[in-house]
C-alpha positions, 0 to 999 in steps of 0.5 A: 559206606562206613560211618565214624560219626555215631557209636563209640569213640575212635579216640581210645583203645576201648573205643576201637575195640567196641566199634570193631565188635559192634559197628556195621560189619558184613559177613566178609569183614566180620572175622577180620574185625574180630581179630583186630578188635582182640589185638586192640584189647591187648594193646589197651591191657598193656597200655593200662598196666604201663600207665598204672604203674603196676608191678613190673611182672604184671607189665611184662606179662601184658607186653608178652601177651601183646606180642603173642596177640600180634603174632596170633593176628598175623597168622590170622591174616595169612588165612584170608582169602585171595581178595584180601591178599590182592589189596595193596592195603594188606601189605601196608597193614602187615608191614605195620604189624611186623613194625609193631611186633618189633617195637613191643619186643624192644619194650618188653626187653627194656622192662626185663632189663629195667632199662632207663630207655623203657619209657621211650620204647613204650611210647614208640610201641603205643605210637606204632600200635595206634598206626597199625590199628589205624591201617587195620581200620582203613583195610577193613573200610576199603574192602567194605567199600569194594576197593579190592583188586582192580584188573582194569582201569576204572571208569571215571568217578565223581570228585569226592571229598576225603572220607574220614578214614582218609584223614585219619590215615593222614594224621597217623602217617604225619605222626610217624614222620621223624621229628627234627 
């Protein structure tokens, strides 16, 4: 079981990337951890560029690099083995990646057009990036805990309190609900 209490903080892009690269990993999850870590680094670079209010061309390049990173990660996922593809969590993660890519592209277009909506597009992209990386972390954790495909009804298991991943995922999902 993965423990979140020690090591880098998961409250920053860099912390997620460091945890993915240097946290406990088995041989089967290592390639995905590396790919998600690379995606987290691209998100971090884009967010830092935007927050530092660098020149518009640098921010646009960071947004383009992020869009390319999402696409490369999506391509990587298609090459995962059948055990990964049988997991419902992989489908949810791929859906989150598609939504993130759409948000990155909308932000990039707003940047290129110097639209007044750029700030709102950036905020949406950042929110979706957190959600998407959370889905990726959850996928890795579920696979590592043996939550792959189940072909028969499992035996009754002892009652457990929700894991940190479950609480984290709930937090991300609550953040995705439309505000009224």
